[in-house]
Rosetta silent file (secondary structure, phi, psi, omega in degrees, C-alpha in Angstrom):
SEQUENCE: MDLVQLLTSDYAIHLAILIALYLILAQSLNLTFGLGQLFNLAHVASYAVGAYATALLSTECESPFWVCITVSVLLSGLFAVLLGGIALRLSNDYFAIGTLAFSSVVSALLINWKSLTKGVLGIPGIPRPEFFGIDFYQNVNFLALIGVFAALTQVLLYCLYVSPLGRSLRALAEYERAAAALGTDTRLIRNIAFFISSSLAGLAGSFFAYYLNYIDPSSFALSEMVFVLTIVIVGKPGSFMGVIGATIFLVLLPEPLRFLDINSAYLGPMRQLLHAGILFGVVWWNRHRLFPQRRQV
SCORE:     score description
SCORE:     0.000 S_00000001
   1 L     0.000  125.963 -177.827  -65.511  138.585  169.539 S_00000001
   2 L   -83.787  177.961 -173.522  -68.803  140.307  168.740 S_00000001
   3 H   -65.130  -38.836 -179.289  -71.160  139.304  165.940 S_00000001
   4 H   -63.932  -45.433  179.558  -69.835  141.860  163.422 S_00000001
   5 H   -62.257  -40.699 -179.857  -66.233  140.695  163.942 S_00000001
   6 H   -63.355  -45.105 -177.677  -67.331  137.058  163.608 S_00000001
   7 H   -71.814  -20.171  178.682  -69.213  137.657  160.328 S_00000001
   8 L  -104.079    6.416  179.741  -66.301  139.563  158.832 S_00000001
   9 L   -74.176  159.103  179.150  -63.578  137.166  160.003 S_00000001
  10 H   -58.890  -35.138  179.105  -61.541  135.163  157.480 S_00000001
  11 H   -62.519  -46.411  178.713  -63.156  131.991  158.767 S_00000001
  12 H   -65.211  -40.549 -179.209  -66.715  133.243  158.079 S_00000001
  13 H   -65.568  -38.396  177.190  -65.742  134.543  154.669 S_00000001
  14 H   -61.063  -44.721 -177.570  -64.194  131.158  153.826 S_00000001
  15 H   -67.541  -37.248  177.111  -67.425  129.384  154.777 S_00000001
  16 H   -64.653  -35.976  177.958  -69.477  131.849  152.740 S_00000001
  17 H   -67.170  -42.743  178.273  -67.335  131.203  149.686 S_00000001
  18 H   -61.410  -40.976  179.653  -67.813  127.422  150.136 S_00000001
  19 H   -63.469  -44.712  177.879  -71.598  127.921  150.401 S_00000001
  20 H   -60.896  -41.189  180.000  -71.656  129.955  147.176 S_00000001
  21 H   -64.690  -48.058 -179.070  -69.550  127.345  145.407 S_00000001
  22 H   -73.042  -22.823  173.122  -71.722  124.445  146.468 S_00000001
  23 H   -61.766  -44.361  178.597  -74.897  126.377  145.706 S_00000001
  24 H   -64.298  -45.345 -174.666  -73.826  126.488  142.035 S_00000001
  25 H   -67.732  -47.814 -174.905  -72.777  122.845  142.069 S_00000001
  26 H   -73.258  -41.768 -178.429  -75.762  121.354  143.910 S_00000001
  27 H   -66.481  -32.132  176.341  -78.452  123.426  142.247 S_00000001
  28 H   -69.130  -37.538  175.796  -77.106  122.546  138.796 S_00000001
  29 H   -68.274  -35.748  179.845  -77.256  118.826  139.717 S_00000001
  30 H   -59.649  -28.888  178.109  -80.816  119.375  140.975 S_00000001
  31 H   -59.502  -45.671 -179.624  -81.841  120.350  137.481 S_00000001
  32 H   -91.342  -42.622 -178.107  -81.149  116.895  136.061 S_00000001
  33 H   -77.990  -39.164 -177.989  -81.302  114.687  139.145 S_00000001
  34 H   -78.656  -55.422 -177.885  -84.115  116.513  140.917 S_00000001
  35 H   -75.055  -47.224 -173.431  -86.419  117.546  138.024 S_00000001
  36 L   -92.724   -5.724 -177.639  -85.508  114.880  135.484 S_00000001
  37 L    53.266   38.828  175.268  -84.718  112.029  137.899 S_00000001
  38 L   -98.302  108.660 -172.280  -81.550  111.317  135.954 S_00000001
  39 L   -78.280   77.512 -173.611  -79.112  109.754  138.424 S_00000001
  40 L   -86.788  104.671  177.945  -76.086  111.538  136.994 S_00000001
  41 L   -93.041    8.292  177.069  -72.938  110.427  138.857 S_00000001
  42 L  -101.619   10.788 -176.966  -70.655  112.204  136.380 S_00000001
  43 H   -62.459  -39.879 -179.382  -71.528  115.672  137.682 S_00000001
  44 H   -69.635  -23.776  174.859  -68.268  115.883  139.615 S_00000001
  45 H   -70.116  -36.772  174.188  -66.386  114.992  136.426 S_00000001
  46 H   -65.413  -36.053  176.038  -67.851  118.123  134.758 S_00000001
  47 H   -60.695  -43.923  179.605  -66.742  120.017  137.861 S_00000001
  48 H   -66.434  -41.387 -179.258  -63.209  118.643  137.375 S_00000001
  49 H   -59.735  -45.614  178.169  -63.173  119.538  133.643 S_00000001
  50 H   -62.865  -41.229 -177.857  -63.997  123.165  134.511 S_00000001
  51 H   -65.620  -46.085 -177.782  -61.389  123.325  137.273 S_00000001
  52 H   -69.616  -34.195  177.692  -58.595  121.869  135.121 S_00000001
  53 H   -62.452  -45.457  178.938  -59.482  124.040  132.146 S_00000001
  54 H   -66.852  -41.063 -178.832  -59.132  127.162  134.268 S_00000001
  55 H   -61.379  -43.935 -176.992  -55.929  125.877  135.955 S_00000001
  56 H   -71.204  -44.526 -179.295  -54.209  125.098  132.659 S_00000001
  57 H   -64.994  -39.315 -174.142  -55.324  128.295  130.869 S_00000001
  58 H   -80.601  -26.775 -178.897  -54.391  130.571  133.726 S_00000001
  59 H   -94.340  -44.139 -174.879  -50.977  128.949  134.469 S_00000001
  60 H   -85.710  -39.875 -174.929  -49.777  127.779  131.031 S_00000001
  61 L  -106.109   -8.413 -176.001  -51.380  130.414  128.762 S_00000001
  62 L    52.144   41.519 -179.999  -51.868  133.228  131.321 S_00000001
  63 L   -72.315  145.685  177.778  -55.372  133.674  129.938 S_00000001
  64 L   -68.703  168.667 -175.491  -57.597  136.334  131.566 S_00000001
  65 H   -53.545  -49.484 -172.928  -60.497  135.579  133.893 S_00000001
  66 H   -68.791  -31.025  176.983  -63.283  135.881  131.341 S_00000001
  67 H   -69.191  -44.327 -178.881  -61.510  133.565  128.873 S_00000001
  68 H   -62.980  -44.418  179.876  -60.921  130.918  131.549 S_00000001
  69 H   -62.561  -45.270 -178.393  -64.521  131.070  132.750 S_00000001
  70 H   -63.236  -46.443 -179.827  -65.932  130.856  129.251 S_00000001
  71 H   -65.911  -38.627  179.889  -63.738  127.981  128.139 S_00000001
  72 H   -64.613  -42.562  178.933  -64.369  126.047  131.364 S_00000001
  73 H   -65.225  -42.707 -176.468  -68.144  126.390  130.944 S_00000001
  74 H   -71.487  -40.660  178.843  -68.090  125.383  127.262 S_00000001
  75 H   -64.998  -39.328  176.513  -65.740  122.445  127.752 S_00000001
  76 H   -65.111  -38.815  177.580  -67.883  121.085  130.583 S_00000001
  77 H   -65.549  -38.916  178.829  -70.945  121.510  128.418 S_00000001
  78 H   -67.785  -35.601  171.868  -69.290  119.662  125.526 S_00000001
  79 H   -58.221  -41.038  179.220  -68.408  116.903  127.930 S_00000001
  80 H   -65.657  -37.842  179.514  -72.102  116.661  128.789 S_00000001
  81 H   -62.259  -44.474  178.359  -73.040  116.421  125.115 S_00000001
  82 H   -63.647  -44.602  179.439  -70.603  113.456  124.716 S_00000001
  83 H   -63.423  -45.663 -177.125  -71.918  111.880  127.936 S_00000001
  84 H   -65.725  -33.764 -179.802  -75.553  112.452  127.010 S_00000001
  85 H   -62.123  -27.098 -179.765  -75.106  110.961  123.525 S_00000001
  86 H  -102.492  -51.036 -173.290  -74.135  107.665  125.090 S_00000001
  87 H   -70.451  -30.620 -177.975  -75.575  107.491  128.606 S_00000001
  88 L   -69.478   -8.973  171.786  -79.042  108.755  127.726 S_00000001
  89 L   -76.838  -12.451  179.105  -79.559  105.562  125.754 S_00000001
  90 L   -96.458  171.133  179.524  -79.568  103.807  129.112 S_00000001
  91 L  -143.437  154.579  174.968  -82.260  103.992  131.750 S_00000001
  92 H    52.035 -127.925 -176.146  -82.635  103.813  135.552 S_00000001
  93 H   -59.942  -35.706 -176.609  -79.793  101.954  137.274 S_00000001
  94 H   -66.689  -32.934  176.445  -77.949  101.349  134.031 S_00000001
  95 H   -64.110  -46.704  179.673  -77.842  105.118  133.429 S_00000001
  96 H   -61.906  -42.828  177.759  -76.260  105.703  136.867 S_00000001
  97 H   -62.689  -40.392  179.205  -73.654  103.004  136.212 S_00000001
  98 H   -62.845  -45.198  178.795  -72.884  104.530  132.793 S_00000001
  99 H   -68.191  -34.161  175.622  -72.320  107.987  134.207 S_00000001
 100 H   -64.512  -37.198  178.375  -70.218  106.554  137.034 S_00000001
 101 H   -64.668  -40.283  177.953  -68.042  104.839  134.411 S_00000001
 102 H   -62.606  -42.013 -179.428  -67.552  108.187  132.626 S_00000001
 103 H   -62.343  -37.281  178.469  -66.592  109.799  135.916 S_00000001
 104 H   -67.042  -37.467  178.641  -64.040  106.996  136.500 S_00000001
 105 H   -65.682  -43.228  176.570  -62.541  107.550  133.051 S_00000001
 106 H   -61.634  -44.509  179.400  -62.090  111.282  133.761 S_00000001
 107 H   -59.633  -41.839  179.568  -60.544  110.510  137.133 S_00000001
 108 H   -66.356  -38.448  177.342  -58.103  108.082  135.506 S_00000001
 109 H   -62.898  -41.624  179.703  -57.153  110.697  132.878 S_00000001
 110 H   -62.637  -32.897 -177.726  -56.475  113.280  135.581 S_00000001
 111 H   -83.233  -38.958 -169.280  -54.152  110.904  137.341 S_00000001
 112 H   -99.293  -20.750  179.145  -52.368  109.342  134.367 S_00000001
 113 L   -84.003   70.343 -170.361  -52.189  112.117  131.717 S_00000001
 114 H   -67.561  -30.661 -179.749  -49.178  113.607  133.530 S_00000001
 115 H   -64.812  -22.861 -179.185  -47.942  115.725  130.599 S_00000001
 116 H  -106.858  -48.109 -172.348  -51.142  117.744  130.801 S_00000001
 117 H   -99.602   -4.777 -177.994  -52.555  117.460  134.309 S_00000001
 118 L    66.691   12.562  174.460  -49.292  116.808  136.250 S_00000001
 119 H    58.946 -142.386 -176.761  -50.952  113.676  137.674 S_00000001
 120 H   -69.613  -15.176  177.611  -51.249  113.312  141.431 S_00000001
 121 H   -70.984  -21.473  177.101  -48.886  116.260  141.941 S_00000001
 122 L    74.626 -177.347 -178.027  -51.636  118.584  140.792 S_00000001
 123 E  -116.189  107.725  179.194  -51.370  122.084  139.338 S_00000001
 124 L   -92.614  174.132  173.186  -50.069  124.744  141.764 S_00000001
 125 L    70.019   28.073  178.681  -49.790  128.486  141.402 S_00000001
 126 L   -73.432  117.175 -174.589  -53.209  129.178  139.907 S_00000001
 127 L   -77.579  150.619  174.400  -53.532  132.984  140.066 S_00000001
 128 L   -71.322  160.395  178.770  -56.629  134.768  141.248 S_00000001
 129 L   -61.218  153.968  176.817  -58.592  136.880  138.697 S_00000001
 130 E  -137.230  113.350  172.192  -57.339  140.355  137.879 S_00000001
 131 E  -165.151  154.648 -179.544  -59.610  143.051  136.443 S_00000001
 132 L    57.872   20.966  177.576  -60.840  146.588  137.237 S_00000001
 133 L    69.786   15.892 -179.369  -57.863  146.955  139.572 S_00000001
 134 E   -91.494  135.839  178.582  -59.529  144.819  142.302 S_00000001
 135 E   -89.963   99.619 -178.496  -57.336  142.583  144.419 S_00000001
 136 L   -82.580    2.251  172.425  -59.132  139.245  144.452 S_00000001
 137 L   -75.325  -14.659  171.057  -56.430  137.695  146.627 S_00000001
 138 L   -82.093  122.561 -173.563  -58.421  139.347  149.440 S_00000001
 139 H   -61.899  -29.001 -179.979  -61.105  136.772  150.241 S_00000001
 140 H   -65.518  -39.623  176.104  -63.746  139.397  150.899 S_00000001
 141 H   -70.097  -37.845  177.158  -63.423  140.598  147.259 S_00000001
 142 H   -64.267  -39.507  176.813  -63.400  137.038  145.999 S_00000001
 143 H   -60.890  -39.797  176.440  -66.570  136.388  147.970 S_00000001
 144 H   -61.998  -41.399 -179.423  -68.253  139.330  146.290 S_00000001
 145 H   -64.301  -53.179  179.390  -67.234  137.956  142.892 S_00000001
 146 H   -67.269  -29.642  176.014  -68.410  134.410  143.446 S_00000001
 147 H   -62.807  -40.506  178.079  -71.487  135.711  145.244 S_00000001
 148 H   -63.487  -46.869  179.553  -72.542  137.622  142.123 S_00000001
 149 H   -65.627  -39.166  178.854  -72.093  134.530  139.964 S_00000001
 150 H   -65.493  -40.735  179.272  -73.867  132.312  142.457 S_00000001
 151 H   -64.472  -44.284  179.137  -76.854  134.708  142.644 S_00000001
 152 H   -63.689  -37.313  177.746  -77.061  134.929  138.822 S_00000001
 153 H   -65.058  -41.251  179.746  -76.889  131.124  138.618 S_00000001
 154 H   -67.302  -36.640  176.336  -79.748  130.715  141.092 S_00000001
 155 H   -63.123  -47.222 -179.801  -81.867  133.199  139.145 S_00000001
 156 H   -58.672  -49.068 -176.975  -81.118  131.387  135.885 S_00000001
 157 H   -67.270  -36.415  177.352  -81.939  127.972  137.349 S_00000001
 158 H   -63.813  -40.637  178.470  -85.130  129.189  139.028 S_00000001
 159 H   -63.211  -37.919  177.063  -86.283  130.539  135.648 S_00000001
 160 H   -66.170  -35.847 -178.556  -85.488  127.142  134.119 S_00000001
 161 H   -62.870  -37.739 -175.182  -87.382  125.353  136.859 S_00000001
 162 L   -97.908    4.508 -178.273  -90.589  127.249  136.046 S_00000001
 163 L   -87.650  172.938  174.092  -89.993  127.305  132.272 S_00000001
 164 H   -59.077  -29.038  176.467  -91.321  124.847  129.672 S_00000001
 165 H   -64.562  -46.250  178.117  -87.973  123.054  129.930 S_00000001
 166 H   -61.826  -43.217  179.489  -88.502  122.421  133.661 S_00000001
 167 H   -64.743  -37.151  178.894  -92.102  121.272  133.100 S_00000001
 168 H   -67.127  -37.425  177.960  -90.934  118.931  130.318 S_00000001
 169 H   -63.993  -41.808  179.857  -88.274  117.426  132.602 S_00000001
 170 H   -65.033  -39.442 -179.065  -90.878  116.820  135.269 S_00000001
 171 H   -66.195  -40.900  179.100  -93.217  115.236  132.689 S_00000001
 172 H   -65.952  -33.203  178.692  -90.429  112.943  131.433 S_00000001
 173 H   -71.554  -32.758 -176.572  -89.647  111.889  135.030 S_00000001
 174 H   -79.024  -48.358  178.154  -93.308  111.195  135.756 S_00000001
 175 L  -159.160  100.357 -170.251  -94.210  109.274  132.610 S_00000001
 176 H   -66.204  -40.186 -176.383  -91.874  109.399  129.641 S_00000001
 177 H   -65.736  -37.947  179.145  -94.138  107.638  127.106 S_00000001
 178 H   -67.878  -39.160  179.696  -97.022  110.014  127.741 S_00000001
 179 H   -63.883  -42.370  178.197  -94.706  113.034  127.432 S_00000001
 180 H   -66.131  -35.910  179.141  -93.365  111.682  124.125 S_00000001
 181 H   -65.890  -28.400  179.446  -96.924  111.035  122.891 S_00000001
 182 L   -85.844    6.232  175.795  -97.708  114.740  123.515 S_00000001
 183 L    98.083    7.590  177.938  -94.873  115.755  121.238 S_00000001
 184 L   -76.728  126.995  177.374  -91.997  116.214  123.677 S_00000001
 185 L   -81.721   96.053 -170.846  -88.611  115.526  122.133 S_00000001
 186 H   -62.197  -42.685 -178.093  -87.290  113.480  125.075 S_00000001
 187 H   -68.064  -40.255  179.342  -83.699  113.244  123.893 S_00000001
 188 H   -65.175  -44.355  179.732  -83.393  116.943  123.041 S_00000001
 189 H   -60.053  -45.734  179.585  -84.872  118.025  126.380 S_00000001
 190 H   -68.226  -35.687  176.087  -82.540  115.832  128.343 S_00000001
 191 H   -65.823  -39.304  176.419  -79.491  116.838  126.334 S_00000001
 192 H   -63.292  -45.841  179.389  -80.273  120.525  126.911 S_00000001
 193 H   -62.944  -39.011  177.649  -80.680  119.915  130.638 S_00000001
 194 H   -64.669  -41.160 -179.016  -77.426  117.972  130.711 S_00000001
 195 H   -61.207  -48.781 -177.140  -75.601  120.719  128.824 S_00000001
 196 H   -64.927  -45.752 -178.570  -76.833  123.449  131.212 S_00000001
 197 H   -59.798  -48.345 -179.239  -76.232  121.354  134.308 S_00000001
 198 H   -70.724  -34.825  177.736  -72.676  120.382  133.352 S_00000001
 199 H   -62.391  -42.503  178.305  -71.796  123.878  132.118 S_00000001
 200 H   -69.741  -31.466  172.369  -72.700  125.305  135.524 S_00000001
 201 H   -65.654  -35.040  174.944  -70.667  122.575  137.222 S_00000001
 202 H   -65.541  -35.087  174.707  -67.752  123.699  135.082 S_00000001
 203 H   -62.133  -45.977  178.425  -68.370  127.275  136.314 S_00000001
 204 H   -63.460  -38.417  177.591  -68.144  126.027  139.937 S_00000001
 205 H   -64.466  -36.799  177.219  -64.943  124.111  139.070 S_00000001
 206 H   -61.796  -46.380  179.138  -63.420  127.270  137.658 S_00000001
 207 H   -67.620  -33.978  175.616  -64.089  129.213  140.843 S_00000001
 208 H   -59.288  -44.787 -179.191  -62.806  126.272  142.906 S_00000001
 209 H   -66.506  -41.944  179.155  -59.480  126.387  141.067 S_00000001
 210 H   -62.904  -40.234 -175.547  -59.235  130.138  141.432 S_00000001
 211 H   -70.363  -47.311 -177.799  -60.019  130.031  145.138 S_00000001
 212 H   -78.519  -22.678 -177.233  -57.626  127.297  146.201 S_00000001
 213 L    66.193    8.063  179.451  -54.818  128.291  143.785 S_00000001
 214 L  -160.472  138.946  176.277  -54.106  124.551  143.543 S_00000001
 215 E  -139.059  153.875  171.253  -55.995  121.457  142.335 S_00000001
 216 L  -150.513  169.488 -173.822  -55.252  117.773  142.128 S_00000001
 217 H   -59.450  -27.064 -177.794  -57.370  114.649  141.300 S_00000001
 218 H   -63.718  -20.334 -179.320  -58.232  114.001  144.968 S_00000001
 219 H   -74.521  -11.639 -174.471  -60.461  117.096  144.972 S_00000001
 220 H  -124.192   33.579  179.165  -62.823  115.388  142.489 S_00000001
 221 L   -74.919  174.383 -178.638  -63.120  111.929  144.051 S_00000001
 222 H   -60.755  -33.250 -177.122  -66.345  109.958  144.453 S_00000001
 223 H   -62.660  -30.518  176.025  -66.682  111.307  147.989 S_00000001
 224 H   -69.825  -37.725  175.566  -67.214  114.853  146.565 S_00000001
 225 H   -64.121  -40.419  178.992  -69.971  113.485  144.328 S_00000001
 226 H   -63.265  -39.654 -179.890  -71.592  111.854  147.351 S_00000001
 227 H   -63.424  -45.645  179.874  -71.526  115.143  149.235 S_00000001
 228 H   -66.916  -37.024  177.038  -73.218  117.067  146.434 S_00000001
 229 H   -65.063  -39.862  178.585  -75.745  114.256  146.009 S_00000001
 230 H   -60.607  -40.914  179.550  -76.418  114.408  149.760 S_00000001
 231 H   -58.243  -48.866 -176.608  -77.163  118.148  149.489 S_00000001
 232 H   -66.229  -41.892 -177.179  -79.792  117.527  146.768 S_00000001
 233 H   -69.437  -43.297  178.803  -81.401  114.576  148.576 S_00000001
 234 H   -63.936  -38.533  178.771  -81.533  116.331  151.974 S_00000001
 235 H   -75.987   -7.939 -175.788  -83.056  119.416  150.275 S_00000001
 236 L    79.543  116.213  179.937  -85.503  117.121  148.391 S_00000001
 237 L   -54.313  129.643  178.668  -84.830  116.493  144.687 S_00000001
 238 L    93.246   -8.217  178.887  -86.621  119.039  142.542 S_00000001
 239 L   -94.546  115.699 -177.216  -87.055  121.559  145.352 S_00000001
 240 H   -65.105  -54.456 -177.464  -85.326  124.820  144.525 S_00000001
 241 H   -70.552  -30.812  179.194  -85.463  126.409  147.983 S_00000001
 242 H   -62.555  -41.250  179.160  -84.862  123.053  149.703 S_00000001
 243 H   -66.630  -38.503  174.565  -81.490  122.669  147.991 S_00000001
 244 H   -60.567  -46.576 -179.320  -80.449  126.218  149.041 S_00000001
 245 H   -67.399  -40.162 -178.220  -81.280  125.433  152.680 S_00000001
 246 H   -67.519  -34.451  177.598  -79.594  122.008  152.548 S_00000001
 247 H   -61.493  -48.092  179.399  -76.395  123.563  151.070 S_00000001
 248 H   -62.056  -45.884 -177.331  -76.109  126.030  153.932 S_00000001
 249 H   -63.156  -45.247 -173.212  -76.965  123.374  156.519 S_00000001
 250 H   -78.950  -29.760  176.491  -74.541  120.700  155.293 S_00000001
 251 H   -69.315  -37.965 -177.665  -71.601  123.018  154.628 S_00000001
 252 H   -86.638  -19.074 -172.974  -71.861  124.480  158.165 S_00000001
 253 L   -55.442  -47.912 -173.596  -72.833  121.219  159.907 S_00000001
 254 L   -81.786   -5.189 -172.319  -69.330  119.707  160.433 S_00000001
 255 H   -62.243  -36.027  177.283  -67.697  123.006  161.397 S_00000001
 256 H   -59.316  -22.400  178.326  -68.249  122.610  165.220 S_00000001
 257 H   -61.618  -29.235 -178.135  -66.023  119.512  164.996 S_00000001
 258 H   -64.723  -25.202 -175.674  -63.047  121.789  164.366 S_00000001
 259 H   -93.414    0.479  178.113  -63.425  123.299  167.849 S_00000001
 260 L   -90.123  154.644 -178.806  -63.440  119.948  169.616 S_00000001
 261 L   -79.998   74.635 -178.343  -60.303  118.433  171.072 S_00000001
 262 L  -124.900  142.399  176.533  -60.007  115.778  168.349 S_00000001
 263 L   -58.222  131.048 -176.184  -56.957  114.577  166.440 S_00000001
 264 H   -61.016  -23.842  177.527  -56.967  116.291  163.049 S_00000001
 265 H   -65.365  -22.012 -179.066  -56.411  112.933  161.347 S_00000001
 266 H   -94.404  -12.033 -174.396  -59.920  111.901  162.399 S_00000001
 267 H   -66.018  -42.220 -178.323  -61.773  115.053  161.325 S_00000001
 268 H   -61.348  -53.639  179.384  -61.970  114.143  157.628 S_00000001
 269 H   -59.472  -37.846  179.583  -63.383  110.611  158.218 S_00000001
 270 H   -65.048  -39.563  178.042  -65.776  111.973  160.890 S_00000001
 271 H   -60.884  -45.794 -178.453  -67.080  114.587  158.422 S_00000001
 272 H   -67.132  -40.121  176.764  -67.687  111.878  155.789 S_00000001
 273 H   -65.661  -35.623  177.665  -69.388  109.602  158.296 S_00000001
 274 H   -65.047  -45.120  179.550  -71.625  112.457  159.443 S_00000001
 275 H   -67.226  -38.106  179.780  -72.722  113.200  155.864 S_00000001
 276 H   -66.406  -39.142  177.483  -73.166  109.504  155.108 S_00000001
 277 H   -63.641  -42.515  179.307  -75.352  109.046  158.214 S_00000001
 278 H   -65.250  -43.393  177.641  -77.511  112.009  157.242 S_00000001
 279 H   -59.068  -47.483 -178.385  -77.864  110.723  153.647 S_00000001
 280 H   -63.082  -44.487 -178.897  -78.881  107.239  154.889 S_00000001
 281 H   -62.707  -42.378 -179.726  -81.368  108.669  157.418 S_00000001
 282 H   -66.771  -45.027 -179.729  -83.043  110.997  154.879 S_00000001
 283 H   -64.249  -38.398 -179.414  -83.296  108.273  152.232 S_00000001
 284 H   -66.213  -52.037 -173.787  -84.685  105.791  154.801 S_00000001
 285 H   -72.372  -23.376 -177.583  -87.293  108.035  156.331 S_00000001
 286 L  -118.198   29.716 -174.366  -88.406  109.566  153.010 S_00000001
 287 L   -65.940  -22.271  179.232  -87.994  106.505  150.765 S_00000001
 288 L   -97.510   -9.330 -176.553  -91.659  106.704  149.674 S_00000001
 289 L  -122.722    3.329 -174.664  -91.768  110.510  149.233 S_00000001
 290 L   -66.369  -41.214  176.508  -88.296  111.292  147.930 S_00000001
 291 L  -120.133  150.160  175.973  -89.395  111.316  144.303 S_00000001
 292 L   -64.969  146.810 -175.037  -92.896  111.882  142.929 S_00000001
 293 L   -68.127  134.555  178.473  -94.701  108.644  142.108 S_00000001
 294 L   -74.835  137.948 -179.781  -94.427  107.522  138.518 S_00000001
 295 L   -74.997  147.525  178.745  -97.711  107.177  136.736 S_00000001
 296 L  -123.907  140.538 -178.727  -98.774  103.783  135.462 S_00000001
 297 L  -117.934    0.000    0.000 -101.091  103.103  132.581 S_00000001
């Protein structure tokens, strides 16, 4: 197989779709966790809200693509407003525990609210988007669609990184009292960042549901949150280009394992162990440089 055939194969297209999906998810987490140093462990819950909103609207209501995308983004954003109203009253480790508790509540609802979410059976038969006569059941067309949204998302987030909002988030992370003394509305800035971050996670969840045509609660477990967190940490929190490189690296890293003569039952655990080892190593070697030093007065 030559290079052109390899790059246009279904396997390569599948990997490219995953990279685009995780670019949206990881870069949106980087906005709050990287710039604002807010250890948000509920990001995957926003991802789940977006995915389930699209799944229910497209299967139960037969809503078109643009309606599903819009509702998924807005519902995930509203979830962030609810989360921010409570969790932002906490700080440091307590904030992380609070967001983890919210994520656990969402996970429990997905499993136990069977009349809506179908519980552990999940929601099958999610149709691909249909508009302009394009067949998005062909993965190459779906890649073009998610690629456009991923590119627009990266442009939007880059503009936010260099905007007054991004500078305010950095200031709050470095020394909150000084930023407040200079007139920065700390709660408003963090709520806006949370809303944008969670809304984009909902967008990623919507595309995830469309791509797999099936979702269940196991797709939004804590292990998924750990993987997205690993991407941001390996890419260096707050680094825009670093997260892009880390996304490509970590999505492609476990793929050679598929070509080894290994029992398929061991591939999932080996992938998780590989990511966990990388996360531990990066945190250990960069424990003094991972985040900018907080100013002391």
